[in-house]
C-alpha positions as CSV (number, residue, x, y, z in Angstrom):
1,M,-24.7,51.0,22.7
2,T,-21.2,51.2,23.9
3,R,-20.3,52.3,27.4
4,K,-18.6,55.4,26.1
5,N,-21.5,56.5,24.0
6,A,-24.0,55.8,26.8
7,K,-22.0,58.1,29.1
8,R,-21.7,60.8,26.5
9,C,-25.5,60.7,25.7
10,A,-26.3,60.8,29.4
11,L,-24.2,63.9,29.9
12,L,-26.0,65.7,27.1
13,V,-29.2,65.7,29.1
14,G,-27.6,68.5,31.1
15,A,-29.3,68.0,34.5
16,A,-29.0,64.2,34.5
17,V,-26.7,64.0,37.5
18,A,-26.8,67.6,38.7
19,L,-28.5,66.5,41.9
20,S,-25.8,63.9,42.8
21,A,-23.7,66.4,44.7
22,N,-26.3,66.9,47.4
23,A,-25.3,64.3,50.0
24,V,-26.1,61.4,47.8
25,S,-23.4,59.5,45.9
26,A,-23.8,58.7,42.2
27,A,-23.2,55.4,40.5
28,T,-23.2,53.9,37.1
29,L,-24.0,50.5,35.5
30,A,-20.8,48.4,35.1
31,E,-18.4,48.9,32.2
32,D,-20.5,46.7,30.0
33,A,-23.9,48.2,30.7
34,E,-25.7,46.0,28.2
35,M,-24.4,42.9,29.8
36,V,-25.4,44.1,33.3
37,C,-28.8,45.0,32.0
38,K,-29.4,41.6,30.3
39,S,-28.3,39.7,33.4
40,L,-31.2,41.1,35.4
41,A,-33.7,39.0,33.4
42,G,-35.1,35.8,35.0
43,G,-36.0,35.0,38.6
44,A,-37.0,31.8,40.4
45,D,-39.1,33.3,43.2
46,A,-42.4,35.2,43.0
47,V,-40.7,38.2,41.3
48,K,-40.1,37.4,37.6
49,I,-38.1,39.7,35.3
50,V,-39.6,39.1,31.9
51,S,-37.1,41.3,30.0
52,A,-34.3,43.8,30.5
53,T,-33.2,45.9,27.6
54,L,-30.6,48.6,27.3
55,L,-32.2,51.5,25.3
56,A,-30.4,54.4,23.6
57,P,-31.2,58.0,24.5
58,S,-34.4,59.4,22.9
59,Q,-35.6,62.8,21.9
60,L,-38.4,65.0,23.2
61,A,-41.7,64.4,21.4
62,V,-45.1,66.2,21.7
63,A,-48.4,64.5,20.5
64,E,-51.3,66.4,19.1
65,R,-53.7,64.9,21.6
66,G,-53.4,63.3,25.0
67,P,-55.4,62.4,28.1
68,T,-54.0,65.4,30.0
69,P,-51.8,68.4,29.0
70,S,-48.6,66.7,30.3
71,G,-49.8,63.4,28.8
72,R,-49.0,64.8,25.4
73,I,-45.3,65.1,26.2
74,T,-42.8,62.3,25.9
75,P,-39.7,63.8,27.5
76,A,-36.2,63.2,26.3
77,N,-34.6,60.3,28.1
78,P,-30.9,59.2,28.5
79,G,-29.6,55.7,28.0
80,F,-31.2,53.3,30.4
81,C,-32.0,49.7,31.2
82,K,-35.8,49.1,30.8
83,V,-36.9,46.2,33.1
84,L,-40.3,44.6,32.7
85,G,-41.5,42.1,35.3
86,H,-44.3,40.8,37.3
87,I,-45.0,39.4,40.8
88,D,-47.0,36.2,41.0
89,P,-50.2,36.2,43.0
90,T,-51.0,33.8,45.8
91,D,-54.5,33.2,44.5
92,P,-54.2,31.5,41.1
93,K,-57.4,33.4,40.0
94,A,-55.8,36.7,40.8
95,P,-53.8,38.6,38.1
96,P,-50.1,39.2,38.6
97,I,-48.7,42.6,39.6
98,K,-46.9,44.0,36.5
99,F,-44.2,46.6,36.9
100,Q,-41.5,48.6,35.0
101,V,-38.2,49.8,36.4
102,N,-36.0,52.2,34.5
103,L,-32.3,52.1,35.5
104,P,-30.3,55.0,34.0
105,V,-26.7,54.3,33.0
106,E,-25.7,57.3,35.1
107,W,-27.5,57.1,38.4
108,N,-27.8,59.8,41.0
109,G,-28.5,57.4,43.8
110,R,-32.2,58.2,44.1
111,S,-35.5,56.7,42.9
112,V,-39.0,58.0,42.1
113,Q,-42.0,55.7,42.2
114,Y,-44.9,56.9,40.1
115,G,-48.5,56.5,41.3
116,G,-51.4,55.4,39.1
117,G,-54.8,56.9,38.3
118,G,-58.5,56.0,38.3
119,F,-58.9,52.3,38.9
120,N,-55.4,51.7,37.5
121,G,-55.2,48.6,35.4
122,V,-52.6,50.3,33.1
123,L,-48.9,49.8,33.5
124,I,-47.3,53.0,34.8
125,T,-44.0,53.2,32.9
126,G,-42.2,55.9,34.9
127,L,-41.0,57.4,31.6
128,G,-43.3,60.4,31.5
129,L,-43.5,63.7,33.5
130,P,-44.6,63.2,37.1
131,P,-47.6,65.2,38.5
132,A,-47.6,69.0,38.2
133,Y,-44.1,68.8,36.6
134,P,-43.1,71.7,34.3
135,F,-43.1,70.7,30.7
136,D,-39.6,72.2,30.0
137,K,-37.8,70.4,32.8
138,P,-35.7,67.3,32.2
139,S,-37.7,64.2,33.3
140,P,-36.7,62.5,36.6
141,L,-35.0,59.7,34.6
142,A,-33.1,62.3,32.6
143,R,-32.0,63.8,35.9
144,G,-30.5,60.5,37.0
145,F,-33.3,59.0,39.1
146,V,-34.3,55.4,38.8
147,T,-38.1,55.6,38.0
148,Y,-40.7,52.9,38.2
149,G,-44.4,52.1,38.3
150,T,-47.0,49.3,38.3
151,D,-50.5,48.4,37.0
152,S,-51.4,47.7,40.7
153,G,-52.1,44.1,40.0
154,H,-54.7,44.0,37.3
155,E,-55.2,44.9,33.7
156,S,-58.2,46.9,32.4
157,K,-59.6,45.6,29.1
158,P,-61.7,47.4,26.5
159,G,-65.4,46.9,26.9
160,E,-65.1,45.8,30.6
161,P,-66.0,47.9,33.6
162,P,-62.8,49.3,35.2
163,Q,-63.9,47.9,38.6
164,L,-64.3,44.3,37.4
165,F,-61.1,43.2,39.1
166,A,-62.5,44.1,42.5
167,L,-64.5,40.9,42.6
168,N,-61.3,39.1,43.5
169,D,-60.1,39.8,47.0
170,E,-56.3,39.6,46.3
171,A,-56.6,41.8,43.3
172,F,-58.5,44.4,45.3
173,E,-56.0,44.3,48.2
174,N,-53.1,44.8,45.7
175,F,-55.0,47.8,44.3
176,A,-55.5,49.1,47.8
177,H,-51.9,49.1,49.0
178,R,-49.9,45.8,48.6
179,A,-48.9,46.2,45.0
180,Y,-47.0,49.5,45.6
181,K,-45.1,48.1,48.5
182,K,-44.2,44.9,46.7
183,V,-43.1,46.8,43.6
184,R,-41.1,49.2,45.7
185,D,-39.2,46.3,47.3
186,A,-38.6,44.6,43.9
187,A,-37.2,47.9,42.5
188,V,-34.8,48.2,45.4
189,G,-33.6,44.7,44.7
190,L,-33.0,45.5,41.1
191,M,-31.1,48.7,42.0
192,E,-28.9,46.7,44.3
193,R,-28.2,44.1,41.6
194,A,-27.5,46.7,38.9
195,Y,-25.4,49.3,40.8
196,G,-24.1,47.3,43.7
197,K,-26.0,49.3,46.3
198,K,-29.5,50.3,47.4
199,P,-30.9,53.8,46.7
200,E,-29.9,56.3,49.3
201,K,-33.1,58.4,48.9
202,M,-36.5,57.2,47.7
203,Y,-39.4,59.5,46.5
204,F,-43.0,58.8,45.6
205,M,-45.1,61.1,43.3
206,G,-48.7,60.5,42.5
207,S,-51.9,62.3,41.4
208,S,-55.6,61.4,42.0
209,E,-55.5,57.7,42.8
210,G,-51.8,58.0,42.8
211,G,-52.0,60.7,45.4
212,R,-54.0,58.3,47.5
213,E,-51.3,55.8,47.0
214,G,-48.7,58.3,48.2
215,L,-50.6,59.0,51.4
216,T,-51.1,55.3,51.9
217,M,-47.4,54.8,51.7
218,A,-46.8,57.4,54.4
219,Q,-49.5,55.9,56.7
220,R,-48.9,52.1,56.1
221,Y,-45.3,51.9,55.2
222,P,-43.7,55.0,56.9
223,D,-40.2,53.7,56.6
224,D,-40.2,53.2,52.8
225,F,-40.0,56.7,51.4
226,D,-38.1,59.8,52.2
227,G,-40.3,62.3,50.3
228,I,-43.9,62.0,49.0
229,F,-45.8,64.3,46.7
230,A,-49.6,63.7,46.7
231,R,-51.5,65.8,44.2
232,V,-55.4,65.9,44.3
233,P,-55.4,62.6,46.3
234,V,-58.7,60.6,46.5
235,I,-58.3,60.3,50.2
236,N,-61.7,59.3,51.5
237,W,-62.2,56.8,48.7
238,V,-65.4,55.1,50.0
239,G,-67.0,58.5,50.6
240,L,-66.0,59.7,47.1
241,Q,-67.6,56.7,45.3
242,H,-70.8,57.2,47.2
243,A,-70.9,61.0,46.9
244,G,-70.2,60.8,43.2
245,T,-73.0,58.2,42.7
246,R,-75.4,60.4,44.6
247,S,-74.5,63.4,42.4
248,G,-75.3,61.3,39.4
249,L,-78.6,59.9,40.7
250,V,-79.9,63.4,41.2
251,T,-79.3,64.2,37.5
252,M,-81.0,61.1,36.1
253,G,-84.2,62.8,35.3
254,E,-85.1,66.5,35.1
255,G,-82.0,67.4,37.2
256,W,-79.6,66.9,34.3
257,I,-77.8,70.2,33.3
258,N,-76.8,70.7,29.7
259,P,-73.5,72.3,28.6
260,A,-75.1,75.7,27.9
261,Q,-76.5,75.8,31.4
262,V,-73.1,74.8,32.8
263,K,-71.6,77.9,31.2
264,L,-74.5,79.9,32.7
265,V,-73.5,78.8,36.2
266,A,-69.8,79.3,35.6
267,D,-70.3,82.9,34.3
268,S,-72.5,83.6,37.4
269,V,-69.7,82.3,39.7
270,R,-67.1,84.5,38.0
271,Q,-69.4,87.5,38.1
272,A,-69.9,87.0,41.8
273,C,-66.3,86.3,42.8
274,D,-63.7,87.1,40.1
275,K,-62.9,90.6,41.3
276,A,-62.9,89.8,45.0
277,D,-59.1,89.7,45.0
278,G,-58.8,93.1,43.3
279,S,-58.1,91.7,39.8
280,D,-60.2,91.0,36.8
281,N,-58.6,87.9,35.4
282,A,-61.5,85.5,34.9
283,L,-60.2,83.4,37.8
284,V,-61.6,82.9,41.3
285,Q,-58.6,83.2,43.5
286,D,-60.4,82.6,46.8
287,P,-62.9,79.7,46.1
288,V,-63.6,79.2,49.8
289,A,-65.1,82.7,50.2
290,C,-66.8,82.3,46.8
291,N,-68.5,79.1,48.1
292,A,-70.4,81.3,50.6
293,A,-70.9,84.2,48.2
294,F,-72.4,82.3,45.2
295,K,-76.1,81.3,45.4
296,V,-77.3,79.1,42.7
297,E,-80.9,80.1,43.5
298,T,-80.3,83.4,41.8
299,L,-80.5,81.4,38.5
300,R,-83.9,79.9,39.1
301,C,-86.3,80.1,36.2
302,A,-89.3,82.4,36.6
303,A,-92.7,80.8,36.7
304,G,-93.5,79.2,33.4
305,Q,-90.0,79.7,32.0
306,S,-87.3,77.2,31.0
307,G,-84.3,77.1,28.7
308,D,-80.5,77.6,28.7
309,Q,-80.6,80.9,30.5
310,C,-82.0,79.7,33.8
311,L,-82.2,76.6,36.0
312,T,-85.3,74.6,37.1
313,D,-86.0,73.6,40.7
314,A,-84.7,70.1,39.9
315,Q,-81.5,71.4,38.5
316,I,-80.9,73.7,41.4
317,K,-81.4,70.7,43.7
318,A,-78.8,68.9,41.7
319,V,-76.3,71.7,42.1
320,N,-76.9,71.9,45.9
321,T,-76.5,68.2,46.1
322,L,-73.1,68.4,44.5
323,H,-72.1,71.2,46.9
324,G,-73.6,69.4,49.9
325,T,-72.0,67.0,52.3
326,Y,-72.7,63.3,51.8
327,K,-73.5,61.7,55.2
328,F,-73.1,58.0,56.1
329,P,-75.3,56.5,58.8
330,F,-72.2,55.0,60.5
331,A,-68.6,55.8,60.9
332,L,-65.9,54.6,58.4
333,A,-62.2,54.2,59.0
334,N,-60.6,56.7,61.3
335,G,-64.0,57.9,62.5
336,L,-65.1,59.7,59.3
337,D,-68.9,59.5,58.6
338,D,-69.2,61.9,55.7
339,Y,-67.7,63.2,52.5
340,P,-67.4,67.0,52.0
341,G,-69.2,68.6,49.1
342,W,-67.6,70.1,46.0
343,G,-66.8,73.8,45.7
344,V,-67.3,76.4,43.0
345,S,-65.3,77.8,40.1
346,G,-64.1,76.0,36.9
347,E,-67.5,74.5,36.2
348,D,-66.9,75.0,32.4
349,A,-63.1,74.3,32.5
350,A,-61.6,72.4,29.6
351,A,-59.7,69.3,30.8
352,I,-60.3,66.0,29.0
353,G,-60.8,66.4,25.3
354,P,-62.9,69.3,24.3
355,T,-64.8,69.5,27.5
356,G,-64.0,69.5,31.2
357,G,-65.2,70.7,34.6
358,W,-68.8,69.6,35.3
359,V,-69.3,68.1,31.8
360,A,-66.3,65.7,32.0
361,W,-66.5,64.8,35.7
362,W,-70.1,65.2,36.8
363,L,-72.7,65.5,34.1
364,G,-71.3,64.0,30.9
365,T,-73.0,64.9,27.6
366,A,-76.1,62.8,28.4
367,P,-78.0,61.9,31.6
368,P,-76.7,58.9,33.7
369,A,-77.5,55.5,32.3
370,Q,-77.5,52.0,33.7
371,P,-75.0,50.4,33.0
372,P,-73.0,53.6,32.8
373,A,-72.5,54.8,29.2
374,P,-69.2,56.3,27.7
375,N,-70.9,59.7,27.4
376,N,-71.8,59.8,31.1
377,G,-69.8,61.8,33.6
378,I,-66.7,60.1,35.0
379,A,-68.0,60.3,38.6
380,W,-71.0,58.3,37.6
381,I,-69.0,55.7,35.6
382,Y,-66.6,55.3,38.6
383,G,-69.2,55.6,41.4
384,A,-72.0,53.5,40.0
385,G,-69.5,50.9,38.8
386,G,-67.9,50.9,42.2
387,I,-71.3,50.4,43.9
388,Q,-71.9,47.3,41.8
389,H,-68.5,45.7,41.7
390,V,-66.8,46.9,45.0
391,F,-69.5,47.4,47.6
392,A,-72.6,45.3,46.5
393,R,-70.4,42.9,44.4
394,D,-73.4,42.5,42.1
395,P,-72.5,43.6,38.6
396,K,-76.1,43.7,37.5
397,L,-77.4,45.7,40.5
398,D,-79.9,48.5,39.8
399,V,-77.9,51.3,41.5
400,T,-81.1,53.2,42.3
401,T,-82.1,50.5,44.7
402,Y,-78.8,50.4,46.6
403,K,-79.0,51.1,50.3
404,V,-75.8,51.8,52.3
405,E,-77.2,50.2,55.5
406,E,-77.5,46.8,53.8
407,H,-73.8,46.8,53.0
408,K,-72.3,48.1,56.2
409,A,-69.8,45.3,56.7
410,R,-68.4,45.6,53.2
411,L,-68.1,49.3,53.4
412,L,-66.1,49.1,56.6
413,E,-63.9,46.4,55.0
414,V,-63.3,48.5,51.9
415,S,-62.7,51.7,54.0
416,S,-60.1,50.0,56.1
417,L,-58.3,49.0,52.9
418,M,-58.8,52.1,50.7
419,D,-59.2,55.2,52.8
420,S,-55.9,56.9,53.4
421,T,-57.4,59.1,56.2
422,D,-55.2,58.1,59.2
423,P,-53.9,61.4,60.6
424,D,-51.2,59.8,62.7
425,L,-48.1,60.4,60.6
426,S,-45.8,60.3,63.6
427,R,-43.7,57.4,62.4
428,F,-43.2,59.0,59.0
429,R,-42.2,62.2,60.6
430,G,-40.0,60.5,63.1
431,R,-37.9,58.8,60.5
432,G,-37.4,62.1,58.6
433,G,-40.1,61.8,55.9
434,R,-41.4,64.8,54.1
435,L,-44.8,65.2,52.6
436,I,-46.2,67.8,50.1
437,M,-49.9,67.8,49.3
438,L,-51.5,69.9,46.5
439,E,-55.2,70.5,46.0
440,H,-56.8,71.9,42.8
441,M,-59.7,74.1,43.8
442,A,-61.7,73.6,40.6
443,D,-61.5,69.8,40.9
444,Y,-64.7,67.9,40.2
445,A,-63.2,64.5,40.1
446,Q,-62.8,64.6,43.9
447,S,-63.5,67.3,46.4
448,P,-60.4,69.4,47.4
449,Y,-62.0,69.9,50.7
450,A,-61.4,66.2,51.6
451,G,-57.7,66.7,51.3
452,I,-57.8,70.0,53.2
453,R,-59.8,68.4,56.0
454,Y,-57.2,65.6,56.1
455,F,-54.3,67.9,56.4
456,E,-56.0,69.8,59.2
457,S,-56.7,66.5,61.0
458,V,-52.9,65.8,60.9
459,E,-52.4,69.3,62.4
460,R,-54.9,68.5,65.2
461,K,-53.3,65.1,65.8
462,L,-49.6,66.1,65.9
463,G,-49.8,69.9,66.4
464,K,-49.5,72.7,63.9
465,A,-45.8,73.5,64.6
466,E,-44.9,69.8,64.5
467,T,-46.8,69.2,61.2
468,A,-45.0,72.2,59.7
469,E,-41.7,70.4,60.3
470,F,-42.5,67.7,57.8
471,A,-45.7,68.5,55.8
472,R,-47.1,71.1,53.5
473,L,-50.5,71.7,51.9
474,Y,-50.8,74.0,48.8
475,T,-54.0,75.0,47.1
476,A,-54.2,76.1,43.5
477,P,-57.2,78.2,42.5
478,G,-59.0,77.6,39.2
479,V,-57.2,74.4,38.4
480,D,-59.1,71.3,37.3
481,H,-58.3,67.7,38.4
482,V,-55.7,67.1,35.6
483,G,-54.0,70.5,35.8
484,S,-56.1,72.5,33.3
485,G,-57.8,75.9,33.6
486,A,-55.2,77.9,35.5
487,P,-51.5,77.9,36.4
488,A,-50.7,74.5,37.8
489,N,-47.1,73.5,36.9
490,V,-44.4,73.4,39.6
491,D,-41.3,71.3,40.2
492,M,-42.3,69.5,43.3
493,L,-39.5,66.9,42.9
494,S,-36.8,69.5,43.4
495,A,-38.8,71.0,46.3
496,L,-38.9,67.5,48.0
497,V,-35.2,66.8,47.3
498,E,-34.2,70.2,48.9
499,W,-36.4,69.6,51.9
500,V,-35.3,65.9,52.5
501,E,-31.6,66.3,51.8
502,Q,-30.8,69.9,52.6
503,G,-33.5,70.7,55.2
504,K,-34.9,73.6,53.2
505,G,-38.7,73.5,53.8
506,P,-40.6,75.1,50.9
507,G,-42.5,78.3,51.5
508,D,-45.0,79.8,49.0
509,L,-44.1,78.7,45.5
510,E,-45.0,79.7,42.0
511,V,-47.1,77.8,39.4
512,S,-47.2,78.4,35.7
513,E,-49.5,77.7,32.8
514,Q,-47.5,76.6,29.8
515,K,-48.2,76.2,26.2
516,V,-47.8,72.6,25.1
517,E,-45.5,73.5,22.2
518,A,-41.9,72.3,22.1
519,P,-39.2,73.2,22.6
520,T,-39.9,76.4,24.5
521,F,-43.2,75.5,26.3
522,A,-43.8,79.2,26.8
523,T,-45.3,80.4,30.0
524,L,-48.8,81.9,29.4
525,R,-49.4,83.1,32.9
526,A,-48.2,82.5,36.5
527,L,-49.5,82.8,40.0
528,P,-48.1,82.3,43.5
529,L,-48.8,78.8,44.9
530,C,-49.8,79.6,48.4
531,R,-49.6,77.4,51.5
532,W,-53.0,76.7,53.0
533,P,-54.9,78.7,54.2
534,S,-53.6,81.6,52.1
535,W,-54.7,82.7,48.6
536,P,-53.1,84.9,45.9
537,H,-54.1,88.6,46.4
538,Y,-53.6,91.1,43.6
539,K,-51.2,94.0,44.2
540,S,-50.5,95.6,40.9
541,G,-49.1,94.9,37.5
542,P,-50.0,92.4,34.7
543,V,-52.4,89.7,35.9
544,T,-50.4,87.1,33.9
545,E,-47.3,87.5,36.2
546,A,-46.9,85.9,39.7
547,S,-45.1,89.0,40.9
548,S,-48.4,91.0,40.6
549,F,-49.8,88.9,43.5
550,T,-49.0,88.1,47.1
551,C,-50.1,85.3,49.3
552,A,-52.3,86.3,52.2
553,P,-55.1,84.7,54.3
């Protein structure tokens, strides 16, 4: 691809360098972009560049199926240099840290690091849409950002438990935090070599495990990023693995709830809470109040009865266990000794494949098995596997015999590595960092109340007014972990850039639910995205339009 054609194609993206005028100077690869790209390959130290290839612009594509709604979309990208590399381990038994860096021919002087998901083990390419991103917006790469990601230092293989890597100390430390810092620094070095200067502004965007990574960067490496977006972050990681395992154990026998009964519970929640905000839109807009209003005991089977239209005592116990706090007999990192229970709404939401909500995350389509089976809930697969490989470090452990007290030292060690619960963000704030958190209130992969509690702990530590200078928490009602079930799409990258570079702190925003159908990606409905602790309240007008609602406590 010639220099002239590369530039022409980059400009066709429209918004590729639109941000470059805002206090950050743009740059381009040298006159012979292909030669510059190829020259990046090699390396004699621990950072090895395996390949560097100049790619031509590509068109938008939408797949029929995908792991998430946004995962179906391959956005249009400009001409860029695709760099694949790895960082050698210190322990010869540990895997390398693999990474990908994408260097656009026309650079706006900024970069975005993408976080991972689950237990990682998959190379994050940085070529897709970042968390919560609207389907119809140009990708960060198309907007001129350098984008990059990593596998966090291990590779998941078919047929193996996703936690198997945790048996190696270096691999687990890389997963906890070191990989993201090392790859960030390697990416900066590549940008300096390619463009002749370092990035002027650096951003991090992550969801779930990637959200934890984002908060970890703010806490451990406060000087490295200017803006961080953490969506549905798995903050109290040790607590989540134990609470998820407990919720699985209580459904092993008679406590398991079938899909028809899941719908029964979801219908009951909507009946109790849907109209509380004044609208009838099949959406619980104030899930915190609904938590108190909904009583699962109202669905108890009468004496001698059973079936899909009621719940047994064992099933009611299971639901209350899910909603209840998990308590540790000792304090973990930053003084936490519990994990908050899950909330209500979205129990029957569709998220992954044909099912979602409780079925995808908690219950699966069959009761929990040992070892975890593919048709079990993800929380059991993650939690039970985590107990075996991370905490007990015994892959053949019978999880029903696991006792927290017998593994205190290991829990404290893992908590110090994995739990991004340190409320002292004073260094991040002091160097001008900006943080946006987003919790989905129908999330059954992790409890949104863990993130809410963390944000409030930051406010207690630094003060509410001081926290408002650099941090925001938004809560989206009815949205599942991956962004399904209710309006969830919002351009947080632009919000971060405006806040970091222009000092415009975001107020209440707007989220949309879009049809995954190119090229229009039509908006099906929209809602205000309210700053915590406010919720959307219905005023008047169509319930599919954000203007029909207002944010209020």
